[in-house]
C-alpha positions, 0 to 999 in steps of 0.5 A: 867296051870301056873298062869300069872305074875301079876305086882301088886301081884309081887310088893306086894310079893317083898315088903313082902320079904324085910327087914323092913328098905328096906320097908321104903326105897322102895315105891311101885312106886319104885318097879314098876319102878325097874320091868320096868327097868328089863324088859327094860334090857331083851328087849334090849337083846332079853330076852335071853342071852348066858352070864352066869347067874352070869355075867348077874345078875351083869350087870342087877344090875348095869343097874338098879342102873344106870337107877334109878340114871339117872331117878332121882328115887333114889340111890340104892346099889347093895345089895338092888337091889339084894334083890329085884331081889331075891324076884322077882325071888321067886315070879316068882317061885311061878308061875312056869314060871321062 
């Protein structure tokens, strides 16, 4: 039986994966926000996409950056968001649900 996704554990896992300078930049609330925006991105696309993974990843990164700026959360770079998404993927891999 696969473990269930836990936002709190995911955020802690992501935080632990980030380089020190990004740990200072991304507060816990920022990481929760980003996870919520990722869910919004996939919900708008019915969770499944026919796009290739690279194209979808690029769209997701841009979506997160745009939403964060729009919502006044912060200004983030593509590389920063890619690191967070990679850490979230690594967390999902530990659950064998990705």
